[in-house]
DRENKOLTOR-750666 format. One record per atom (N, C-alpha, C): atom name; x, y, z; residue in one letter; residue number from 0. Coordinates in Angstrom, 1 decimal, m for minus. Last residue first. Example, Ala and Ser with C-alpha at 12.3 -4.5 7.8 and 13.67 -1.06 7.14 Angstrom:
<atoms>
a, px, py, pz, r, k
N, 12.8, m2.2, 7.1, S, 1
CA, 13.7, m1.1, 7.1, S, 1
C, 12.9, 0.0, 7.9, S, 1
N, 13.2, m5.7, 7.8, A, 0
CA, 12.3, m4.5, 7.8, A, 0
C, 13.2, m3.3, 7.8, A, 0
</atoms>
This chain:
<atoms>
a, px, py, pz, r, k
N, 11.8, 9.7, 2.2, G, 197
CA, 13.2, 9.6, 2.7, G, 197
C, 13.5, 10.7, 3.6, G, 197
N, 9.3, 9.7, 1.4, R, 196
CA, 10.3, 10.3, 0.4, R, 196
C, 11.7, 10.0, 0.9, R, 196
N, 8.1, 8.8, 3.7, Q, 195
CA, 8.1, 7.9, 2.5, Q, 195
C, 9.1, 8.4, 1.5, Q, 195
N, 8.4, 11.0, 5.3, R, 194
CA, 9.1, 9.8, 5.6, R, 194
C, 9.2, 8.8, 4.5, R, 194
N, 6.6, 12.7, 4.0, E, 193
CA, 8.0, 13.0, 4.0, E, 193
C, 8.9, 11.8, 4.4, E, 193
N, 4.1, 11.5, 4.6, L, 192
CA, 4.6, 11.7, 3.2, L, 192
C, 6.1, 11.9, 3.1, L, 192
N, 4.1, 11.7, 7.4, L, 191
CA, 3.9, 10.4, 6.7, L, 191
C, 4.4, 10.5, 5.3, L, 191
N, 4.3, 14.4, 7.7, I, 190
CA, 5.4, 13.6, 8.1, I, 190
C, 5.3, 12.2, 7.6, I, 190
N, 1.8, 15.4, 6.7, M, 189
CA, 3.1, 15.7, 6.0, M, 189
C, 4.2, 14.8, 6.4, M, 189
N, 0.0, 14.3, 8.5, M, 188
CA, 0.0, 13.9, 7.1, M, 188
C, 1.3, 14.2, 6.4, M, 188
N, 0.8, 15.7, 10.8, M, 187
CA, 0.8, 14.3, 10.8, M, 187
C, 0.8, 13.7, 9.4, M, 187
N, 0.5, 18.4, 10.0, L, 186
CA, 1.8, 17.9, 10.3, L, 186
C, 1.9, 16.4, 10.3, L, 186
N, m2.3, 18.4, 9.8, S, 185
CA, m1.5, 18.7, 8.6, S, 185
C, m0.1, 18.2, 8.8, S, 185
N, m3.1, 17.8, 12.4, L, 184
CA, m3.5, 16.9, 11.4, L, 184
C, m2.6, 17.1, 10.1, L, 184
N, m2.1, 20.2, 13.6, L, 183
CA, m1.6, 18.9, 14.0, L, 183
C, m1.9, 17.8, 12.9, L, 183
N, m3.8, 22.1, 12.3, I, 182
CA, m2.3, 22.2, 12.2, I, 182
C, m1.7, 20.8, 12.5, I, 182
N, m6.3, 21.3, 13.2, R, 181
CA, m6.0, 21.3, 11.8, R, 181
C, m4.5, 21.4, 11.5, R, 181
N, m6.0, 21.7, 16.0, D, 180
CA, m6.3, 20.3, 15.5, D, 180
C, m5.9, 20.3, 14.0, D, 180
N, m5.6, 24.5, 16.1, D, 179
CA, m4.5, 23.6, 16.6, D, 179
C, m4.7, 22.1, 16.1, D, 179
N, m7.8, 26.0, 15.4, D, 178
CA, m6.7, 25.7, 14.3, D, 178
C, m5.7, 24.7, 14.8, D, 178
N, m9.4, 26.8, 17.4, D, 177
CA, m9.9, 25.8, 16.4, D, 177
C, m9.0, 25.4, 15.3, D, 177
N, m7.8, 28.6, 18.7, S, 176
CA, m8.1, 27.4, 19.4, S, 176
C, m8.7, 26.3, 18.4, S, 176
N, m5.1, 30.1, 16.7, D, 175
CA, m6.5, 30.1, 17.2, D, 175
C, m6.9, 28.7, 17.7, D, 175
N, m1.9, 30.6, 18.0, M, 174
CA, m2.7, 30.0, 17.0, M, 174
C, m4.1, 29.9, 17.6, M, 174
N, 1.2, 32.3, 18.4, K, 173
CA, m0.2, 32.2, 18.8, K, 173
C, m1.0, 31.5, 17.6, K, 173
N, 4.3, 30.3, 18.5, G, 172
CA, 3.5, 31.6, 18.3, G, 172
C, 2.0, 31.3, 18.7, G, 172
N, 5.4, 27.9, 18.8, T, 171
CA, 6.3, 29.1, 18.9, T, 171
C, 5.6, 30.4, 18.8, T, 171
N, 5.2, 24.6, 19.9, K, 170
CA, 4.4, 25.8, 19.6, K, 170
C, 5.3, 27.1, 19.8, K, 170
N, 6.6, 21.8, 18.4, T, 169
CA, 6.7, 22.8, 19.4, T, 169
C, 5.8, 24.0, 18.9, T, 169
N, 6.7, 18.4, 17.9, V, 168
CA, 6.0, 19.6, 17.5, V, 168
C, 6.1, 20.6, 18.6, V, 168
N, 9.2, 16.0, 17.1, R, 167
CA, 8.6, 16.8, 18.1, R, 167
C, 8.0, 18.1, 17.5, R, 167
N, 9.7, 12.5, 16.3, F, 166
CA, 9.5, 13.9, 15.9, F, 166
C, 8.9, 14.7, 17.0, F, 166
N, 11.3, 9.5, 15.7, K, 165
CA, 10.8, 10.4, 16.6, K, 165
C, 10.8, 11.8, 16.1, K, 165
N, 12.7, 7.7, 14.0, R, 164
CA, 11.2, 7.5, 14.2, R, 164
C, 10.6, 8.4, 15.2, R, 164
N, 15.2, 6.9, 12.9, G, 163
CA, 14.6, 8.2, 12.6, G, 163
C, 13.1, 8.2, 12.8, G, 163
N, 16.5, 4.6, 13.6, W, 162
CA, 15.5, 4.5, 12.5, W, 162
C, 14.8, 5.8, 12.2, W, 162
N, 16.9, 6.1, 16.8, F, 161
CA, 17.2, 4.9, 15.9, F, 161
C, 16.1, 4.8, 14.9, F, 161
N, 17.2, 9.7, 16.9, S, 160
CA, 16.6, 8.4, 17.3, S, 160
C, 17.0, 7.3, 16.3, S, 160
N, 16.8, 13.1, 17.3, A, 159
CA, 17.8, 12.0, 17.2, A, 159
C, 17.3, 10.7, 17.7, A, 159
N, 13.8, 14.2, 15.8, Q, 158
CA, 14.6, 14.1, 17.0, Q, 158
C, 15.7, 12.9, 16.7, Q, 158
N, 12.6, 16.6, 13.5, K, 157
CA, 13.0, 15.2, 13.7, K, 157
C, 14.0, 15.2, 14.9, K, 157
N, 10.2, 19.1, 14.3, K, 156
CA, 11.7, 18.7, 14.1, K, 156
C, 11.9, 17.2, 14.4, K, 156
N, 8.0, 21.5, 13.5, L, 155
CA, 8.1, 20.1, 13.7, L, 155
C, 9.6, 19.7, 13.4, L, 155
N, 6.7, 24.4, 15.0, R, 154
CA, 7.8, 23.8, 14.3, R, 154
C, 7.8, 22.3, 14.6, R, 154
N, 4.6, 27.4, 14.7, A, 153
CA, 4.9, 26.0, 15.2, A, 153
C, 6.0, 25.4, 14.4, A, 153
N, 4.6, 29.9, 13.8, I, 152
CA, 3.7, 29.6, 14.9, I, 152
C, 3.9, 28.2, 15.5, I, 152
N, 6.4, 32.4, 12.3, I, 151
CA, 6.4, 31.0, 12.6, I, 151
C, 5.6, 30.7, 13.9, I, 151
N, 4.8, 34.8, 10.2, Q, 150
CA, 5.3, 34.5, 11.5, Q, 150
C, 5.3, 33.0, 11.8, Q, 150
N, 3.6, 35.7, 7.9, K, 149
CA, 5.0, 35.2, 7.8, K, 149
C, 5.6, 35.0, 9.2, K, 149
N, 1.0, 36.2, 8.1, D, 148
CA, 1.9, 37.4, 8.4, D, 148
C, 3.4, 37.0, 8.4, D, 148
N, m0.2, 33.8, 7.8, N, 147
CA, m0.2, 34.7, 6.6, N, 147
C, 0.6, 36.0, 6.8, N, 147
N, 2.2, 31.6, 9.5, D, 146
CA, 0.9, 32.1, 9.2, D, 146
C, 1.0, 33.1, 8.0, D, 146
N, 4.0, 28.5, 9.2, V, 145
CA, 4.0, 29.9, 9.0, V, 145
C, 2.6, 30.5, 8.8, V, 145
N, 5.7, 26.0, 10.6, V, 144
CA, 4.3, 26.3, 10.2, V, 144
C, 4.3, 27.9, 10.3, V, 144
N, 8.7, 24.4, 9.4, A, 143
CA, 8.1, 25.5, 10.1, A, 143
C, 6.6, 25.7, 9.6, A, 143
N, 10.6, 21.5, 10.1, Y, 142
CA, 9.6, 22.1, 9.2, Y, 142
C, 8.8, 23.2, 10.0, Y, 142
N, 13.9, 20.0, 10.0, S, 141
CA, 12.8, 20.7, 10.7, S, 141
C, 11.9, 21.4, 9.7, S, 141
N, 15.9, 17.0, 10.0, P, 140
CA, 15.3, 18.2, 9.3, P, 140
C, 14.2, 18.8, 10.2, P, 140
N, 18.7, 15.8, 11.1, N, 139
CA, 17.4, 16.0, 11.7, N, 139
C, 16.7, 17.2, 11.1, N, 139
N, 21.2, 13.5, 11.1, F, 138
CA, 20.5, 14.5, 10.3, F, 138
C, 19.0, 14.7, 10.7, F, 138
N, 22.1, 11.7, 13.1, F, 137
CA, 22.9, 12.8, 12.6, F, 137
C, 22.2, 13.9, 11.9, F, 137
N, 20.4, 9.7, 13.8, Y, 136
CA, 21.1, 10.3, 14.9, Y, 136
C, 21.9, 11.6, 14.4, Y, 136
N, 19.4, 8.5, 11.5, G, 135
CA, 18.4, 9.2, 12.4, G, 135
C, 19.1, 10.0, 13.6, G, 135
N, 21.4, 7.1, 10.4, T, 134
CA, 21.2, 8.5, 9.9, T, 134
C, 20.2, 9.3, 10.8, T, 134
N, 22.0, 4.5, 11.0, L, 133
CA, 22.3, 5.5, 12.0, L, 133
C, 22.0, 6.9, 11.6, L, 133
N, 21.5, 2.9, 8.9, V, 132
CA, 20.6, 2.7, 10.0, V, 132
C, 20.8, 3.8, 11.0, V, 132
N, 23.5, 3.5, 7.1, G, 131
CA, 22.2, 4.0, 6.8, G, 131
C, 21.2, 3.9, 8.0, G, 131
N, 25.8, 2.1, 7.9, L, 130
CA, 25.7, 3.5, 8.3, L, 130
C, 24.3, 4.1, 8.1, L, 130
N, 25.0, m0.3, 6.5, V, 129
CA, 25.3, m0.3, 8.0, V, 129
C, 25.1, 1.2, 8.5, V, 129
N, 25.5, 1.0, 3.3, P, 128
CA, 25.1, m0.1, 4.1, P, 128
C, 25.7, 0.1, 5.6, P, 128
N, 24.4, 4.2, 2.3, I, 127
CA, 25.5, 3.4, 2.7, I, 127
C, 25.2, 2.3, 3.6, I, 127
N, 22.1, 5.6, 2.0, A, 126
CA, 22.4, 4.7, 1.0, A, 126
C, 23.6, 3.8, 1.3, A, 126
N, 22.1, 7.5, 4.1, G, 125
CA, 21.2, 6.4, 4.2, G, 125
C, 21.4, 5.3, 3.2, G, 125
N, 23.7, 9.5, 3.1, L, 124
CA, 24.3, 8.6, 4.1, L, 124
C, 23.4, 7.3, 4.3, L, 124
N, 21.8, 10.6, 1.3, L, 123
CA, 23.2, 10.1, 0.8, L, 123
C, 23.8, 9.1, 1.8, L, 123
N, 19.7, 11.3, 2.9, N, 122
CA, 19.5, 10.3, 1.9, N, 122
C, 20.8, 9.7, 1.4, N, 122
N, 21.0, 13.3, 4.5, D, 121
CA, 20.3, 12.1, 5.2, D, 121
C, 20.2, 11.0, 4.1, D, 121
N, 21.6, 15.2, 2.6, A, 120
CA, 22.7, 14.5, 3.4, A, 120
C, 22.2, 13.2, 4.0, A, 120
N, 19.0, 15.9, 1.9, V, 119
CA, 19.9, 15.4, 0.9, V, 119
C, 21.0, 14.6, 1.6, V, 119
N, 18.0, 16.9, 4.3, K, 118
CA, 17.4, 15.7, 3.8, K, 118
C, 18.3, 15.1, 2.7, K, 118
N, 19.7, 19.2, 4.6, I, 117
CA, 19.7, 18.1, 5.6, I, 117
C, 19.2, 16.8, 5.1, I, 117
N, 18.9, 20.8, 2.5, W, 116
CA, 20.1, 20.1, 2.4, W, 116
C, 20.3, 19.0, 3.4, W, 116
N, 16.5, 22.2, 3.3, P, 115
CA, 16.4, 21.0, 2.4, P, 115
C, 17.7, 20.2, 2.3, P, 115
N, 15.6, 23.6, 6.0, N, 114
CA, 16.9, 23.4, 5.4, N, 114
C, 16.8, 22.1, 4.6, N, 114
N, 12.8, 23.8, 6.5, E, 113
CA, 13.7, 24.9, 6.8, E, 113
C, 15.1, 24.8, 6.2, E, 113
N, 9.9, 23.3, 4.6, E, 112
CA, 11.1, 22.7, 5.1, E, 112
C, 12.1, 23.8, 5.3, E, 112
N, 6.8, 24.7, 5.6, T, 111
CA, 7.9, 24.7, 4.7, T, 111
C, 9.1, 24.1, 5.4, T, 111
N, 3.4, 25.2, 5.5, I, 110
CA, 4.4, 24.4, 6.1, I, 110
C, 5.6, 24.4, 5.2, I, 110
N, 1.2, 27.9, 6.1, R, 109
CA, 2.1, 27.2, 5.1, R, 109
C, 3.1, 26.4, 6.0, R, 109
N, m2.3, 28.6, 6.7, Y, 108
CA, m0.9, 28.5, 7.1, Y, 108
C, m0.1, 27.8, 5.9, Y, 108
N, m4.7, 29.2, 5.3, Q, 107
CA, m4.5, 29.7, 6.6, Q, 107
C, m3.0, 29.7, 7.0, Q, 107
N, m6.8, 29.7, 2.5, H, 106
CA, m5.4, 29.4, 3.0, H, 106
C, m5.2, 30.0, 4.3, H, 106
N, m10.1, 28.5, 2.6, E, 105
CA, m9.2, 29.6, 2.6, E, 105
C, m7.8, 29.2, 3.2, E, 105
N, m12.3, 26.7, 2.7, N, 104
CA, m11.4, 26.7, 1.5, N, 104
C, m10.4, 27.9, 1.4, N, 104
N, m13.5, 26.6, 5.0, K, 103
CA, m14.1, 27.5, 4.1, K, 103
C, m13.3, 27.6, 2.8, K, 103
N, m11.9, 24.9, 6.5, Q, 102
CA, m13.1, 24.3, 6.0, Q, 102
C, m13.9, 25.3, 5.1, Q, 102
N, m8.5, 25.9, 5.5, D, 101
CA, m9.6, 25.7, 6.4, D, 101
C, m10.8, 25.1, 5.8, D, 101
N, m5.4, 24.5, 4.6, I, 100
CA, m6.6, 25.2, 4.1, I, 100
C, m7.7, 24.9, 5.1, I, 100
N, m1.9, 24.8, 4.4, I, 99
CA, m3.1, 24.3, 5.2, I, 99
C, m4.3, 25.2, 4.9, I, 99
N, 0.4, 23.7, 2.0, V, 98
CA, m0.5, 24.7, 2.4, V, 98
C, m1.7, 24.1, 3.2, V, 98
N, 3.9, 22.8, 1.9, Y, 97
CA, 2.5, 22.4, 2.0, Y, 97
C, 1.6, 23.6, 2.4, Y, 97
N, 7.0, 21.7, 0.8, E, 96
CA, 6.1, 22.8, 1.1, E, 96
C, 4.6, 22.4, 0.9, E, 96
N, 10.3, 20.6, 0.7, A, 95
CA, 8.9, 20.3, 1.1, A, 95
C, 8.1, 21.6, 1.4, A, 95
N, 12.2, 21.2, m2.0, K, 94
CA, 12.0, 21.7, m0.6, K, 94
C, 10.5, 21.5, m0.3, K, 94
N, 12.1, 19.6, m4.3, L, 93
CA, 13.3, 20.1, m3.8, L, 93
C, 13.3, 20.5, m2.3, L, 93
N, 9.3, 19.0, m4.5, L, 92
CA, 10.3, 18.0, m4.7, L, 92
C, 11.7, 18.3, m4.1, L, 92
N, 7.6, 21.2, m4.4, S, 91
CA, 7.9, 20.5, m3.1, S, 91
C, 8.9, 19.3, m3.3, S, 91
N, 7.1, 21.9, m7.0, K, 90
CA, 8.0, 22.7, m6.2, K, 90
C, 8.5, 22.0, m4.9, K, 90
N, 5.2, 20.2, m7.9, W, 89
CA, 6.6, 19.9, m8.3, W, 89
C, 7.6, 20.7, m7.4, W, 89
N, 2.8, 20.8, m5.2, G, 88
CA, 3.2, 20.2, m6.5, G, 88
C, 4.7, 19.9, m6.7, G, 88
N, 2.6, 21.4, m2.4, K, 87
CA, 2.8, 22.4, m3.5, K, 87
C, 3.4, 21.8, m4.7, K, 87
N, m0.1, 19.6, m0.9, R, 86
CA, 1.3, 19.7, m1.3, R, 86
C, 1.5, 20.6, m2.4, R, 86
N, m2.5, 20.6, 1.4, A, 85
CA, m2.1, 20.3, 0.0, A, 85
C, m0.6, 20.5, m0.2, A, 85
N, m4.9, 19.7, 3.8, V, 84
CA, m3.5, 20.2, 3.6, V, 84
C, m3.2, 19.7, 2.1, V, 84
N, m8.1, 20.9, 5.0, K, 83
CA, m7.2, 20.0, 4.3, K, 83
C, m5.8, 20.6, 4.2, K, 83
N, m11.2, 20.9, 6.9, G, 82
CA, m10.1, 21.5, 6.3, G, 82
C, m9.3, 20.5, 5.5, G, 82
N, m13.3, 19.5, 7.9, I, 81
CA, m12.7, 20.5, 8.8, I, 81
C, m11.5, 21.2, 8.2, I, 81
N, m16.4, 17.9, 7.1, P, 80
CA, m15.1, 18.4, 6.6, P, 80
C, m14.6, 19.5, 7.6, P, 80
N, m17.8, 15.2, 8.9, N, 79
CA, m17.9, 16.6, 8.6, N, 79
C, m16.5, 17.2, 8.2, N, 79
N, m17.8, 12.6, 9.8, G, 78
CA, m17.7, 12.8, 8.4, G, 78
C, m17.8, 14.3, 7.9, G, 78
N, m17.8, 12.1, 12.4, A, 77
CA, m19.1, 12.1, 11.8, A, 77
C, m19.0, 12.3, 10.3, A, 77
N, m15.1, 12.5, 13.1, A, 76
CA, m15.7, 11.1, 13.1, A, 76
C, m17.0, 11.0, 12.5, A, 76
N, m14.1, 15.0, 10.6, D, 75
CA, m14.2, 14.4, 12.0, D, 75
C, m14.9, 13.1, 11.9, D, 75
N, m11.7, 15.1, 8.0, S, 74
CA, m13.0, 15.1, 8.4, S, 74
C, m13.1, 14.6, 9.9, S, 74
N, m9.5, 16.6, 5.6, F, 73
CA, m9.7, 16.2, 7.0, F, 73
C, m11.2, 16.1, 7.2, F, 73
N, m7.8, 15.7, 2.6, N, 72
CA, m9.0, 16.2, 3.2, N, 72
C, m9.2, 15.7, 4.6, N, 72
N, m5.1, 16.6, 0.9, Y, 71
CA, m5.5, 15.6, 1.8, Y, 71
C, m6.6, 16.2, 2.7, Y, 71
N, m4.3, 16.8, m2.6, A, 70
CA, m4.8, 17.5, m1.3, A, 70
C, m5.3, 16.4, m0.4, A, 70
N, m1.5, 16.3, m4.7, S, 69
CA, m2.7, 15.9, m4.0, S, 69
C, m3.0, 16.8, m2.9, S, 69
N, 0.7, 16.8, m6.4, S, 68
CA, m0.1, 17.9, m6.0, S, 68
C, m1.4, 17.5, m5.4, S, 68
N, 1.9, 14.4, m7.0, F, 67
CA, 2.7, 15.4, m6.3, F, 67
C, 1.9, 16.5, m5.8, F, 67
N, m0.1, 11.4, m6.4, D, 66
CA, 0.2, 12.6, m7.2, D, 66
C, 1.0, 13.6, m6.4, D, 66
N, m2.1, 8.6, m6.2, L, 65
CA, m0.7, 9.2, m5.9, L, 65
C, m0.4, 10.3, m6.9, L, 65
N, m5.5, 9.8, m6.7, W, 64
CA, m4.4, 8.8, m6.6, W, 64
C, m3.1, 9.4, m6.5, W, 64
N, m7.1, 12.3, m4.7, R, 63
CA, m6.8, 11.6, m6.0, R, 63
C, m5.7, 10.6, m5.7, R, 63
N, m7.4, 13.3, m2.2, D, 62
CA, m8.5, 13.6, m3.2, D, 62
C, m8.2, 13.0, m4.5, D, 62
N, m6.9, 11.3, 0.7, A, 61
CA, m6.4, 12.0, m0.5, A, 61
C, m7.5, 12.2, m1.5, A, 61
N, m8.2, 11.8, 4.0, K, 60
CA, m8.2, 11.0, 2.7, K, 60
C, m7.7, 11.9, 1.6, K, 60
N, m8.3, 11.2, 7.4, I, 59
CA, m7.6, 12.0, 6.3, I, 59
C, m7.6, 11.2, 5.1, I, 59
N, m10.4, 11.5, 10.2, R, 58
CA, m10.0, 10.7, 9.0, R, 58
C, m9.3, 11.7, 8.0, R, 58
N, m10.6, 11.4, 13.8, Y, 57
CA, m10.5, 12.1, 12.5, Y, 57
C, m10.2, 11.1, 11.4, Y, 57
N, m11.3, 9.6, 15.9, L, 56
CA, m11.4, 11.1, 16.1, L, 56
C, m11.5, 11.8, 14.7, L, 56
N, m12.6, 6.6, 17.0, L, 55
CA, m12.1, 7.3, 15.9, L, 55
C, m12.4, 8.8, 16.1, L, 55
N, m11.7, 4.7, 19.8, K, 54
CA, m12.6, 5.8, 19.3, K, 54
C, m11.9, 6.6, 18.1, K, 54
N, m9.9, 2.6, 20.1, S, 53
CA, m11.3, 2.5, 20.6, S, 53
C, m12.2, 3.5, 20.1, S, 53
N, m7.2, 1.9, 19.7, K, 52
CA, m8.1, 2.3, 18.5, K, 52
C, m9.6, 2.2, 18.9, K, 52
N, m5.3, 1.7, 21.5, A, 51
CA, m6.3, 0.6, 21.4, A, 51
C, m7.3, 0.8, 20.3, A, 51
N, m3.9, 4.0, 21.4, D, 50
CA, m3.4, 2.9, 20.6, D, 50
C, m4.3, 1.7, 20.6, D, 50
N, m6.5, 6.6, 21.1, N, 49
CA, m5.4, 5.9, 21.8, N, 49
C, m5.0, 4.7, 20.9, N, 49
N, m8.2, 8.0, 19.4, D, 48
CA, m7.9, 8.6, 20.7, D, 48
C, m6.7, 7.9, 21.4, D, 48
N, m7.1, 7.9, 15.9, F, 47
CA, m7.8, 7.5, 17.1, F, 47
C, m7.4, 8.2, 18.3, F, 47
N, m7.3, 8.6, 12.6, I, 46
CA, m6.7, 9.1, 13.8, I, 46
C, m7.6, 8.7, 15.0, I, 46
N, m6.4, 7.1, 9.5, E, 45
CA, m7.4, 7.2, 10.6, E, 45
C, m6.6, 7.7, 11.9, E, 45
N, m6.0, 7.7, 6.1, I, 44
CA, m5.4, 7.8, 7.4, I, 44
C, m6.5, 7.9, 8.4, I, 44
N, m5.3, 6.9, 3.0, D, 43
CA, m6.5, 6.8, 3.9, D, 43
C, m5.9, 6.7, 5.3, D, 43
N, m4.3, 7.7, m0.3, E, 42
CA, m4.0, 7.7, 1.1, E, 42
C, m5.3, 7.7, 1.9, E, 42
N, m5.0, 5.5, m2.9, K, 41
CA, m5.3, 6.8, m2.4, K, 41
C, m5.1, 6.7, m0.9, K, 41
N, m4.2, 2.9, m3.1, L, 40
CA, m3.8, 3.8, m4.1, L, 40
C, m4.0, 5.2, m3.7, L, 40
N, m3.0, 1.1, m0.3, K, 39
CA, m4.0, 1.9, m0.8, K, 39
C, m3.5, 2.8, m1.9, K, 39
N, m1.3, m0.4, 1.4, F, 38
CA, m1.6, m0.9, 0.1, F, 38
C, m2.9, m0.2, m0.5, F, 38
N, m2.5, 0.5, 4.8, M, 37
CA, m1.5, 0.0, 3.8, M, 37
C, m2.1, m0.4, 2.5, M, 37
N, m3.6, 3.3, 6.5, K, 36
CA, m4.0, 2.0, 5.8, K, 36
C, m3.0, 1.7, 4.7, K, 36
N, m2.0, 4.5, 9.3, Q, 35
CA, m2.1, 4.7, 7.8, Q, 35
C, m2.5, 3.3, 7.2, Q, 35
N, m3.0, 5.9, 12.2, R, 34
CA, m2.9, 4.6, 11.5, R, 34
C, m3.1, 4.9, 10.0, R, 34
N, m2.2, 7.5, 15.2, V, 33
CA, m2.3, 7.6, 13.7, V, 33
C, m2.1, 6.3, 13.0, V, 33
N, m3.6, 8.5, 18.1, Y, 32
CA, m2.9, 7.4, 17.5, Y, 32
C, m3.2, 7.4, 16.0, Y, 32
N, m3.4, 11.3, 20.3, A, 31
CA, m3.8, 10.7, 19.1, A, 31
C, m3.0, 9.5, 18.8, A, 31
N, m2.5, 11.9, 22.8, V, 30
CA, m3.6, 12.8, 22.3, V, 30
C, m4.2, 12.2, 21.0, V, 30
N, m1.5, 10.5, 25.7, M, 29
CA, m1.6, 10.2, 24.3, M, 29
C, m2.8, 11.0, 23.7, M, 29
N, 0.2, 12.5, 28.0, H, 28
CA, m1.0, 11.9, 27.6, H, 28
C, m1.0, 11.7, 26.1, H, 28
N, 2.5, 13.8, 29.0, G, 27
CA, 2.6, 12.3, 28.8, G, 27
C, 1.3, 11.7, 28.4, G, 27
N, 2.4, 16.5, 29.0, D, 26
CA, 2.0, 15.8, 30.2, D, 26
C, 2.1, 14.3, 30.1, D, 26
N, 2.9, 17.1, 26.3, A, 25
CA, 3.9, 17.4, 27.3, A, 25
C, 3.6, 16.8, 28.7, A, 25
N, 1.4, 14.3, 24.4, D, 24
CA, 1.7, 15.7, 24.7, D, 24
C, 2.7, 15.9, 25.9, D, 24
N, 2.0, 12.2, 21.7, V, 23
CA, 1.9, 12.3, 23.1, V, 23
C, 2.3, 13.7, 23.5, V, 23
N, 0.9, 10.2, 19.2, A, 22
CA, 1.2, 11.6, 19.5, A, 22
C, 0.9, 11.7, 21.0, A, 22
N, 2.2, 7.3, 17.5, A, 21
CA, 1.5, 7.8, 18.6, A, 21
C, 1.9, 9.3, 18.8, A, 21
N, 1.9, 5.7, 14.3, F, 20
CA, 2.6, 6.5, 15.3, F, 20
C, 1.7, 7.0, 16.3, F, 20
N, 2.3, 3.3, 11.6, D, 19
CA, 1.5, 3.9, 12.7, D, 19
C, 2.4, 4.7, 13.6, D, 19
N, 2.1, 1.9, 9.0, N, 18
CA, 2.9, 3.0, 9.3, N, 18
C, 2.2, 3.8, 10.4, N, 18
N, 2.2, m1.7, 9.2, A, 17
CA, 1.5, m0.5, 9.1, A, 17
C, 2.4, 0.7, 9.5, A, 17
N, 3.9, m3.8, 9.8, L, 16
CA, 3.7, m3.4, 8.4, L, 16
C, 3.0, m2.1, 8.3, L, 16
N, 6.3, m3.2, 12.4, T, 15
CA, 5.0, m3.5, 12.0, T, 15
C, 4.9, m3.2, 10.5, T, 15
N, 8.8, m2.4, 13.4, G, 14
CA, 8.5, m3.8, 13.4, G, 14
C, 7.1, m4.2, 13.0, G, 14
N, 8.0, 0.6, 15.2, I, 13
CA, 8.9, m0.2, 14.3, I, 13
C, 8.5, m1.6, 14.4, I, 13
N, 6.0, 3.5, 15.3, K, 12
CA, 6.2, 2.1, 15.7, K, 12
C, 7.2, 1.5, 14.7, K, 12
N, 7.0, 6.8, 15.9, F, 11
CA, 6.6, 5.8, 15.0, F, 11
C, 6.9, 4.4, 15.5, F, 11
N, 5.9, 9.4, 17.8, T, 10
CA, 6.8, 8.3, 17.8, T, 10
C, 6.3, 7.2, 17.0, T, 10
N, 5.8, 12.8, 18.3, F, 9
CA, 5.3, 11.7, 17.4, F, 9
C, 6.3, 10.6, 17.5, F, 9
N, 5.0, 15.0, 21.0, D, 8
CA, 6.0, 14.0, 20.4, D, 8
C, 5.3, 13.0, 19.5, D, 8
N, 4.4, 18.3, 21.5, V, 7
CA, 3.8, 17.0, 21.2, V, 7
C, 4.8, 16.2, 20.5, V, 7
N, 5.3, 20.7, 24.1, P, 6
CA, 5.4, 20.1, 22.9, P, 6
C, 4.7, 18.7, 22.8, P, 6
N, 1.7, 21.6, 24.5, F, 5
CA, 2.9, 21.4, 23.7, F, 5
C, 4.2, 21.4, 24.6, F, 5
N, m1.2, 20.2, 25.4, K, 4
CA, m0.1, 20.9, 26.0, K, 4
C, 1.2, 20.6, 25.1, K, 4
N, m4.5, 20.6, 24.1, I, 3
CA, m3.2, 20.0, 24.0, I, 3
C, m2.1, 20.8, 24.6, I, 3
N, m7.3, 20.9, 24.1, N, 2
CA, m6.5, 21.3, 25.3, N, 2
C, m5.1, 20.6, 25.3, N, 2
N, m8.3, 18.2, 22.0, Q, 1
CA, m8.5, 19.5, 22.6, Q, 1
C, m7.6, 19.7, 23.8, Q, 1
N, m8.7, 16.1, 20.0, M, 0
CA, m7.4, 16.6, 20.4, M, 0
C, m7.4, 18.0, 21.0, M, 0
</atoms>
């Protein structure tokens, strides 16, 4: 996923058992196709170069069975570790919060939900028959990627869409060239988890 032109749009497939989505950059090029293996006790995500799944780029694996404080390890196609993202345990139940860690096991960035009340409203309306299908048009949470200087360098925001299946990643600050993949992988994993939570 090199030389990515932001914004990057994540669009989830509907009508399939797998929790798959495509990541497309500002030029309309597919930079990744994300496939979540179903019925696994430990998360196992594969990231391919396109929806034909012809070339594996990365893999994300949970370090333990389903847990609020799991870490999700990133590796390239050859199996070399390139970092991980970790959920901030019980704290993230009320407000989603994750830490992005590099391959040297150092904290680089934090992902935080900007307004947790939007998700509460989304869940409440989603429980109402018929109206629940339309929540993707009304409530659109956003998540900020913050560096160690507390500067927002990227933002993921849910876009108004049927079934809430579209998300956009925008770049708002400077990030190192070797960090953009790690940040995108973290946001991909986070949005898979947050969509499961509702």
